C-alpha positions as a Markdown table, in Angstrom:
| # | Residue | x | y | z |
|---|---|---|---|---|
| 1 | Unk | 18.7 | -24.2 | 15.0 |
| 2 | Unk | 19.7 | -20.4 | 15.8 |
| 3 | Unk | 18.6 | -17.1 | 15.0 |
| 4 | Unk | 21.5 | -13.9 | 14.8 |
| 5 | Unk | 20.0 | -10.7 | 15.4 |
| 6 | Unk | 22.0 | -7.4 | 13.7 |
| 7 | Unk | 20.4 | -4.2 | 14.5 |
| 8 | Unk | 21.6 | -0.8 | 13.1 |
| 9 | Unk | 19.5 | 2.7 | 13.5 |
| 10 | Unk | 17.9 | 1.8 | 10.1 |
| 11 | Unk | 17.5 | -1.6 | 10.1 |
| 12 | Unk | 17.2 | -5.5 | 11.9 |
| 13 | Unk | 18.1 | -8.0 | 10.2 |
| 14 | Unk | 17.3 | -11.9 | 11.4 |
| 15 | Unk | 19.4 | -14.5 | 10.4 |
| 16 | Unk | 18.0 | -18.0 | 10.5 |
| 17 | Unk | 19.4 | -20.9 | 10.1 |
| 18 | Unk | 18.8 | -24.9 | 9.5 |
| 19 | Unk | 14.9 | -25.7 | 9.3 |
| 20 | Unk | 12.4 | -23.7 | 10.1 |
| 21 | Unk | 9.6 | -25.7 | 11.0 |
| 22 | Unk | 6.7 | -25.4 | 13.3 |
| 23 | Unk | 9.0 | -26.3 | 16.4 |
| 24 | Unk | 11.7 | -23.8 | 15.5 |
| 25 | Unk | 9.0 | -21.7 | 14.7 |
| 26 | Unk | 7.8 | -21.9 | 18.6 |
| 27 | Unk | 11.0 | -21.8 | 19.8 |
| 28 | Unk | 12.0 | -18.6 | 18.4 |
| 29 | Unk | 8.5 | -16.2 | 18.2 |
| 30 | Unk | 8.7 | -14.5 | 21.1 |
| 31 | Unk | 12.3 | -13.4 | 21.0 |
| 32 | Unk | 11.7 | -12.6 | 17.2 |
| 33 | Unk | 8.3 | -10.7 | 18.3 |
| 34 | Unk | 10.0 | -8.8 | 21.1 |
| 35 | Unk | 13.0 | -7.4 | 18.9 |
| 36 | Unk | 10.8 | -6.6 | 16.0 |
| 37 | Unk | 8.0 | -5.2 | 18.6 |
| 38 | Unk | 10.0 | -1.9 | 19.3 |
| 39 | Unk | 11.9 | -1.7 | 16.4 |
| 40 | Unk | 11.3 | 1.3 | 13.6 |
| 41 | Unk | 12.9 | 0.7 | 10.4 |
| 42 | Unk | 13.6 | -2.0 | 7.9 |
| 43 | Unk | 13.1 | -5.5 | 9.1 |
| 44 | Unk | 15.5 | -8.2 | 7.0 |
| 45 | Unk | 15.2 | -12.0 | 7.1 |
| 46 | Unk | 18.1 | -13.5 | 6.0 |
| 47 | Unk | 17.4 | -17.1 | 4.8 |
| 48 | Unk | 21.2 | -17.9 | 3.1 |
| 49 | Unk | 21.1 | -21.3 | 5.8 |
| 50 | Unk | 17.5 | -21.8 | 6.0 |
| 51 | Unk | 16.9 | -25.5 | 4.4 |
| 52 | Unk | 13.5 | -26.1 | 4.9 |
| 53 | Unk | 10.2 | -23.8 | 5.7 |
| 54 | Unk | 7.1 | -24.8 | 7.5 |
| 55 | Unk | 3.6 | -23.0 | 6.9 |
| 56 | Unk | 4.2 | -21.6 | 10.0 |
| 57 | Unk | 7.0 | -19.8 | 9.5 |
| 58 | Unk | 4.8 | -17.9 | 6.2 |
| 59 | Unk | 2.5 | -17.3 | 8.7 |
| 60 | Unk | 5.0 | -15.8 | 10.7 |
| 61 | Unk | 5.7 | -13.7 | 7.9 |
| 62 | Unk | 2.5 | -12.9 | 7.1 |
| 63 | Unk | 2.1 | -11.4 | 10.9 |
| 64 | Unk | 5.5 | -9.5 | 10.3 |
| 65 | Unk | 4.5 | -7.7 | 7.5 |
| 66 | Unk | 1.2 | -6.9 | 9.1 |
| 67 | Unk | 2.9 | -5.6 | 11.5 |
| 68 | Unk | 5.8 | -3.2 | 10.1 |
| 69 | Unk | 4.2 | -2.9 | 6.7 |
| 70 | Unk | 5.4 | -4.4 | 3.2 |
| 71 | Unk | 7.9 | -1.3 | 2.8 |
| 72 | Unk | 9.8 | -2.3 | 5.8 |
| 73 | Unk | 10.1 | -6.2 | 5.3 |
| 74 | Unk | 12.3 | -8.1 | 3.2 |
| 75 | Unk | 13.0 | -11.6 | 2.5 |
| 76 | Unk | 17.1 | -11.9 | 1.3 |
| 77 | Unk | 19.0 | -15.0 | -0.1 |
| 78 | Unk | 16.5 | -17.3 | -0.5 |
| 79 | Unk | 17.2 | -20.3 | -2.2 |
| 80 | Unk | 15.5 | -21.3 | -5.3 |
| 81 | Unk | 13.5 | -24.0 | -3.4 |
| 82 | Unk | 12.5 | -21.7 | -0.7 |
| 83 | Unk | 11.6 | -19.1 | -2.9 |
| 84 | Unk | 9.4 | -21.9 | -4.5 |
| 85 | Unk | 7.3 | -22.5 | -1.2 |
| 86 | Unk | 6.4 | -18.6 | -1.3 |
| 87 | Unk | 5.4 | -18.9 | -4.9 |
| 88 | Unk | 3.0 | -21.8 | -4.2 |
| 89 | Unk | 1.3 | -19.9 | -1.1 |
| 90 | Unk | 1.3 | -16.9 | -3.4 |
| 91 | Unk | 2.9 | -14.8 | -1.2 |
| 92 | Unk | 5.4 | -13.7 | -3.9 |
| 93 | Unk | 3.4 | -10.9 | -4.8 |
| 94 | Unk | 2.6 | -9.4 | -1.1 |
| 95 | Unk | 6.2 | -10.1 | 0.2 |
| 96 | Unk | 10.0 | -8.3 | -0.9 |
| 97 | Unk | 12.0 | -11.3 | -1.8 |
| 98 | Unk | 15.5 | -11.9 | -3.1 |
């Protein structure tokens, strides 16, 4: 599992890979929060290489939306099985997912 951050003036992209299970989320939580806390602009979670998400990742997304607002948060390149987890959790209406 690795996380890469790409910052521009208006956008912070967090690229995740592999499984976003509870352990992985706990390992990257502080790093993600540090990058997001002081950023003014669009936050994008890139999920192209993510194969699994746990409820801890859903909570993490929810906390990020609460911090930056729905209009400033987007999930991109989510595989159909990842989108399905967000749909089952009832979060599709509250998050920008593509």
